[in-house]
C-alpha positions as CSV (number, residue, x, y, z in Angstrom):
1,I,140.8,133.5,111.0
2,G,143.2,130.6,111.2
3,F,142.8,127.1,109.7
4,P,144.5,124.8,112.0
5,M,144.6,121.9,109.7
6,R,143.6,120.7,106.1
7,T,141.3,117.7,106.4
8,N,137.7,116.5,105.1
9,Y,136.4,118.3,108.3
10,M,138.5,121.5,107.8
11,Y,137.5,124.4,110.2
12,G,138.6,127.9,110.7
13,R,139.2,129.5,114.1
14,I,138.9,133.1,115.0
15,K,141.9,134.0,117.3
16,R,140.9,135.5,120.6
17,T,143.1,138.6,120.1
18,L,140.3,140.4,118.5
19,L,139.7,143.7,120.3
20,S,135.9,143.7,120.0
21,E,133.0,141.4,119.6
22,I,131.7,140.4,116.2
23,F,128.2,141.7,115.5
24,A,127.9,140.7,111.8
25,L,129.0,137.5,109.9
26,T,128.6,137.1,106.2
27,V,128.9,133.6,104.5
28,C,128.9,132.8,101.0
29,L,129.2,129.2,99.7
30,W,128.3,127.1,96.7
31,L,127.0,123.7,97.2
32,K,126.2,121.2,94.5
33,G,123.6,118.4,95.5
34,G,124.1,114.9,94.5
35,S,121.7,111.9,94.2
36,G,122.7,110.4,97.6
37,P,121.4,111.2,100.9
38,G,122.2,114.4,102.7
39,I,125.5,116.1,102.7
40,G,126.0,116.7,106.4
41,T,126.8,120.0,107.9
42,P,128.6,122.1,105.4
43,F,128.7,125.1,107.7
44,S,128.8,125.5,111.5
45,Y,129.6,128.6,113.7
46,S,129.8,128.2,117.5
47,V,130.4,130.6,120.3
48,P,131.3,129.9,124.1
49,G,128.2,128.1,125.6
50,Q,126.4,127.5,122.3
51,A,127.8,124.7,119.9
52,N,125.1,125.5,117.4
53,E,125.0,129.3,117.0
54,L,124.6,129.0,113.1
55,V,124.4,125.7,111.4
56,L,123.6,124.8,107.9
57,I,122.8,121.1,107.9
58,E,121.1,118.3,105.7
59,W,120.1,114.9,107.3
60,G,119.3,112.1,105.0
61,N,116.7,112.6,102.6
62,N,115.2,115.9,104.5
63,P,115.6,119.5,103.0
64,M,118.5,121.7,104.1
65,E,117.9,123.4,107.4
66,L,119.4,126.6,108.8
67,L,119.6,126.5,112.5
68,V,120.1,129.8,114.6
69,N,120.7,129.5,118.2
70,D,120.0,125.6,117.9
71,K,116.3,126.2,116.7
């Protein structure tokens, strides 16, 4: 995995030189909630043709959601 730039919106990109498809993915993260509205999107994974393959998101005062295949 390469990290092309270091910003507030940092992302990693898997190089296309992989010889086989990825069939499993493990994500571990620690989040500390605040008193303000939602934190946005702390994690998002996309594949060609599906921008929201796996997304952890929080909008406003709603509970955090895990979207798989945009559902």
